[in-house]
C-alpha positions in Angstrom: 0.1 0.0 0.0 2.8 2.4 0.9 4.7 1.6 -2.3 1.4 2.5 -4.3 1.1 5.8 -2.4 4.8 6.6 -3.0 4.2 6.0 -6.7 1.3 8.3 -6.9 3.3 10.9 -5.2 6.2 10.6 -7.6 3.6 10.9 -10.5 2.1 13.9 -9.1 5.7 15.6 -8.5 6.6 14.8 -12.2 3.7 16.9 -13.3 4.6 20.5 -14.3 3.2 23.4 -12.3 1.3 24.5 -15.4 -0.4 21.1 -15.9 -1.5 21.0 -12.2 -3.0 24.5 -12.6 -5.0 23.3 -15.7 -6.2 20.2 -13.8 -7.5 22.5 -10.9 -9.2 24.9 -13.3 -10.8 22.0 -15.3 -11.9 20.3 -11.9 -13.8 23.5 -10.9 -15.2 23.9 -14.2 -16.3 20.2 -14.5 -17.9 20.1 -11.1 -20.1 23.1 -12.1 -21.0 21.8 -15.7 -23.9 19.2 -15.1 -27.2 20.7 -16.0 -25.7 24.2 -16.0 -28.3 26.6 -17.7 -31.0 24.1 -17.2 -31.2 23.6 -13.5 -32.7 26.8 -12.1 -33.4 30.5 -12.5 -32.7 32.3 -9.4 -35.3 35.0 -8.0 -33.3 38.1 -9.4 -32.1 36.5 -12.7 -34.5 38.4 -14.9 -33.6 41.7 -13.3 -29.8 40.9 -14.0 -30.4 39.8 -17.5 -32.2 43.0 -18.3 -29.4 45.1 -16.8 -26.9 43.1 -18.6 -28.8 43.8 -22.0 -29.1 47.6 -21.0 -25.4 47.6 -20.0 -24.2 46.0 -23.2 -26.3 48.2 -25.3 -24.9 51.3 -23.5 -21.3 50.0 -24.3 -22.0 49.3 -28.0 -23.9 52.6 -28.5 -21.1 54.5 -26.6 -23.9 55.9 -24.3 -21.6 55.2 -21.3 -23.8 57.0 -18.8 -26.4 54.3 -19.2 -23.9 51.7 -17.9 -25.0 52.9 -14.4 -27.8 50.4 -13.9 -28.0 49.7 -10.2 -26.3 50.6 -6.8 -25.0 47.1 -6.4 -23.2 47.9 -8.8 -23.0 44.5 -10.5 -20.6 45.7 -13.2 -18.6 42.4 -13.6 -21.8 40.3 -13.7 -23.2 42.6 -16.4 -20.0 42.5 -18.5 -20.3 38.7 -18.4 -24.0 38.7 -19.0 -23.8 41.0 -22.0 -20.9 39.0 -23.4 -22.8 35.7 -22.9 -25.8 37.1 -24.8 -23.5 38.3 -27.6 -21.7 34.9 -28.0 -24.8 33.1 -28.1 -26.2 35.5 -30.7 -23.1 34.9 -32.9 -23.5 31.2 -32.4 -27.2 31.3 -33.5 -26.3 33.4 -36.6 -23.6 30.9 -37.6 -26.2 28.3 -37.6 -28.6 30.4 -39.7 -30.8 31.4 -36.8 -31.6 34.7 -35.3 -32.0 35.1 -31.5 -34.5 38.0 -32.0 -36.6 36.1 -34.4 -36.4 32.7 -32.6 -39.1 32.5 -30.1 -38.3 29.0 -28.9 -37.7 28.3 -25.2 -34.5 26.7 -26.2 -32.8 30.0 -26.8 -33.6 31.3 -23.3 -31.9 28.2 -22.0 -28.8 28.6 -24.2 -28.2 32.3 -23.3 -28.7 31.3 -19.6 -26.1 28.5 -20.0 -23.5 30.8 -21.8 -23.9 33.6 -19.2 -23.6 31.1 -16.4 -20.6 29.3 -18.0 -18.7 32.7 -18.2 -19.3 33.3 -14.6 -18.0 29.8 -13.9 -14.9 30.1 -16.0 -14.0 33.6 -14.4 -14.6 32.0 -10.9 -12.4 29.0 -11.8 -9.6 31.2 -13.0 -9.7 33.1 -9.7 -9.7 30.0 -7.7 -6.9 28.6 -9.7 -4.7 31.6 -8.7 -5.7 31.0 -5.0 -4.5 27.4 -5.5 -1.1 28.4 -7.0 -0.4 30.6 -3.8 -1.4 27.7 -1.4 0.9 25.3 -3.3 3.9 27.6 -3.1 3.1 28.8 0.5 1.7 25.8 2.3 2.6 22.8 0.0 0.5 20.7 -2.5 -1.4 18.8 0.2 -3.0 21.9 1.8 -3.7 23.4 -1.7 -5.4 20.2 -2.9 -7.5 19.7 0.2 -8.5 23.5 0.6 -9.5 23.8 -3.0 -11.3 20.5 -3.2 -13.3 21.1 -0.1 -14.1 24.7 -1.2 -15.2 23.7 -4.7 -17.6 21.0 -3.3 -18.9 23.1 -0.3 -22.6 23.0 -1.1 -23.7 26.5 -0.5 -20.7 27.8 -2.5 -21.2 25.4 -5.3 -24.9 26.4 -5.5 -24.2 30.2 -5.6 -21.4 29.9 -8.2 -23.8 28.1 -10.5 -26.3 31.0 -10.6 -26.4 34.3 -12.6 -26.0 36.4 -9.5 -23.6 38.6 -7.6 -22.7 36.4 -4.4 -20.4 33.7 -5.9 -18.4 36.2 -7.9 -18.0 38.7 -5.1 -17.1 36.1 -2.5 -14.5 34.5 -4.9 -12.8 37.9 -5.7 -12.7 38.9 -2.0 -11.1 35.6 -1.2 -8.4 36.1 -3.8 -7.8 39.6 -2.8 -7.1 38.7 0.7 -5.0 35.6 -0.1 -2.8 37.6 -2.5 -2.4 40.3 0.1 -1.3 37.8 2.5 1.1 36.4 -0.2 2.6 39.9 -0.4 3.0 40.1 3.4 5.2 37.0 3.1 7.7 38.8 0.6 6.9 42.5 1.0 9.3 43.6 -1.7 7.3 41.8 -4.3 4.8 44.5 -5.1 3.3 42.5 -8.1 1.4 40.5 -5.5 0.1 43.8 -3.8 -1.1 44.8 -7.4 -3.0 41.5 -8.0 -4.6 41.8 -4.5 -5.9 45.2 -5.4 -6.9 44.1 -8.9 -9.2 41.4 -7.4 -10.4 44.0 -4.6 -11.4 46.2 -7.6 -13.4 43.5 -9.3 -15.1 42.6 -6.1 -16.2 46.3 -5.4 -17.3 46.6 -9.1 -19.5 43.4 -8.4 -21.0 44.4 -5.1 -20.6 47.4 -2.9 -20.4 45.2 0.3 -16.8 44.4 -0.8 -15.8 47.9 0.4 -15.2 46.0 3.6 -11.9 45.0 1.9 -10.6 48.6 2.3 -11.1 48.5 6.1 -9.7 44.9 6.4 -6.7 46.0 4.2 -6.0 49.1 6.4 -6.1 47.0 9.7 -4.1 44.0 8.5 -1.5 46.4 7.0 -1.1 48.4 10.1 -0.3 45.1 11.9 2.0 43.8 9.2 4.0 46.9 9.0 4.5 47.0 12.6 5.7 43.3 12.8 7.7 43.6 9.6 9.6 46.6 11.0 10.5 44.7 14.1 9.7 47.7 16.3 10.5 47.3 20.0 7.6 49.2 21.5 7.9 49.7 25.3 5.8 52.1 27.3 9.0 53.4 29.1 10.5 54.3 25.6 7.3 55.9 24.1 9.2 59.1 23.3 12.2 57.4 21.7 9.8 55.1 19.8 7.9 58.0 18.4 10.9 59.9 17.5 12.9 57.1 15.8 10.2 54.9 14.3 6.9 56.7 13.8 7.9 58.5 10.6 9.5 55.1 9.1 6.4 53.2 10.2 3.8 55.6 8.4 6.1 55.9 5.4 6.0 52.2 4.9 2.3 51.8 5.6 1.7 54.8 3.2 3.6 53.3 0.4 1.8 50.0 0.6 -1.7 51.8 1.1 -1.5 54.2 -1.9 -0.2 51.3 -4.3 -3.1 49.2 -3.3 -5.7 51.9 -3.2 -4.3 53.4 -6.5 -4.6 50.1 -8.4 -8.1 49.4 -7.0 -9.3 52.8 -8.2 -7.7 52.3 -11.6 -9.6 49.0 -12.1 -12.9 50.5 -10.7 -12.6 53.5 -13.2 -11.3 51.5 -16.2 -13.9 48.6 -16.2 -17.1 50.8 -15.6 -17.7 53.3 -18.4 -20.2 55.4 -16.4 -17.1 56.4 -14.3 -15.5 57.9 -17.4 -18.3 60.4 -17.9 -20.3 60.9 -14.7 -18.1 59.8 -11.8 -19.8 62.2 -9.2 -23.3 61.0 -10.1 -22.1 57.4 -10.0 -20.6 57.7 -6.4 -23.8 59.6 -5.1 -26.0 56.9 -6.6 -24.0 54.0 -4.9 -24.0 55.9 -1.6 -27.6 56.6 -1.6 -28.5 53.1 -2.7 -26.4 51.4 -0.1 -27.7 53.6 2.7 -31.4 53.6 1.7 -31.8 50.0 0.4 -28.7 48.0 0.9 -28.4 48.6 4.6 -31.8 49.4 6.0 -34.1 48.2 3.2 -37.1 46.0 4.1 -36.8 42.3 3.6 -39.2 40.4 5.5 -38.8 36.8 6.1 -39.8 33.8 8.4 -37.4 33.2 11.2 -38.2 30.6 13.7 -41.9 30.6 12.7 -42.3 34.5 12.7 -42.3 37.0 9.8 -39.7 39.5 10.8 -38.0 42.4 9.0 -34.7 42.1 11.3 -34.0 38.4 12.5 -31.3 39.9 14.9 -27.8 39.2 15.7 -28.2 35.4 15.8 -29.3 35.1 12.1 -26.0 34.5 10.4 -24.8 32.0 13.1 -28.1 30.0 12.3 -27.4 30.4 8.6 -23.8 29.1 9.1 -25.0 26.1 11.1 -27.7 25.3 8.4 -26.0 26.1 5.2 -22.5 24.7 5.9 -21.5 21.1 5.4 -20.7 19.0 8.3 -17.2 18.7 7.1 -16.8 22.5 7.2 -18.2 22.9 10.7 -16.2 19.8 12.2 -12.9 21.1 10.5 -13.3 24.6 11.7 -13.9 23.5 15.2 -11.1 21.0 15.1 -8.7 23.6 13.6 -9.4 26.0 16.4 -8.9 23.1 19.1 -5.5 22.0 17.5 -4.3 25.5 16.5 -1.2 25.3 18.9 -0.2 22.0 17.2 -0.1 23.5 13.7 3.1 24.7 12.1 3.7 28.4 12.6 2.9 29.4 9.0 -0.5 27.9 9.3 -1.2 29.5 12.7 -0.3 32.9 11.1 -2.5 32.3 8.1 -5.3 31.2 10.5 -5.2 34.4 12.6 -5.2 36.4 9.6 -8.3 34.7 8.4 -10.1 34.9 11.6 -9.6 38.5 11.7 -11.5 38.6 8.3 -14.2 36.4 9.8 -14.8 38.3 13.0 -15.0 41.7 11.5 -17.1 40.4 8.5 -19.7 39.0 10.8 -19.9 42.4 12.5 -20.5 44.1 9.1 -23.3 41.5 8.4 -24.9 41.8 11.8 -25.3 45.5 12.0 -27.6 46.2 9.2 -31.4 45.4 9.5 -31.4 43.9 6.1 -30.2 40.3 6.3 -30.2 37.4 3.6 -28.6 34.0 4.0 -26.4 34.3 1.0 -24.6 37.5 2.4 -22.6 35.2 4.7 -20.9 33.5 1.7 -17.5 35.5 1.9 -17.1 34.6 5.4 -18.1 31.0 4.9 -15.5 30.3 2.2 -12.8 31.7 4.4 -13.9 29.5 7.2 -13.5 26.6 4.8 -9.8 27.5 4.3 -9.3 27.1 8.1 -11.3 23.9 8.1 -8.8 22.5 5.6 -5.8 22.9 8.0 -7.5 20.4 10.3 -7.9 17.7 7.6 -4.3 18.3 6.5 -3.2 18.0 10.1 -5.2 14.6 10.4 -3.8 13.3 7.1 -0.2 14.2 8.4 -0.9 12.3 11.6 -2.1 9.1 9.7 0.8 9.5 7.3 -1.7 9.8 4.4 
């Protein structure tokens, strides 16, 4: 048995890094393919299909102001939706058909399939980049286990198969914080910081709730700069500390902060044509939409047998218990229990992720408007911590 396992390990080691990344990408896509485009229409799908059509028309007609469709703002989803409709139209024309003239139900499902497929492909590429970091940072075993469990996590799998925001924004947020951590490991490699900011820009273009990343980035960067600078802070040396270190501390923080924010802003402007012509109106519209609807908007639902507007602070803990797989919950609890037994690099990464989970739960709990899918960014980060437990178990049983 051991000989067989060693043979399999040697085979994996012989695969080039590029082949492994292709395999991860294909695994994610193939898991999502069965019945894609014929399984369901989520409740908001027709709104997003209409917005995508209007967005695409605004781009083609160079009426860039009309690319402002909603406060969400849903820009990445609308790019993919518009592209999906165009690709389907070209395909139909190559077959001697017309999407406009063809009233068959089949064309509706064909467009839906292509739009969802583009969402899956973009998500798969993003997840593959996360796998690449895990493989280089924590080894192949953690990379395989974490991406395997994440891909098959039911709630995440379901929300990355629909034409909606949550799957995309959650994946972009995950990639942004993982690439940011990767930068912290080698702070002279600013390419990693730029990639983190790029994914953060995509996340905010997808949904304004991803603005949380800016606050999280500021907090963890403050912590990182302090640790990276190896400052010896003692109460008895406060004056000396301020005199000798404070300027250097904030210069380092400022450099990282402005590079990250700068790239984020460039991505936000470059990919949203409305920002080219009416930036002030866009920002005002986003702010009023979030304040009036996104945070305090009515959204009545049944919660423990009662119709309520605000289910209260316990809501997302209940959602986590009901929507997570048993593997995720057991792994998360197990990882917290055996934290001190984990290698130092895993402990540091776990602490980094726990900061995200803690403050994201606070952000979710404060608004009166609550929906189960809003928890997805935190849930997939929890999945990464769960994977640490299973890797530790595999190491103990010499798997």
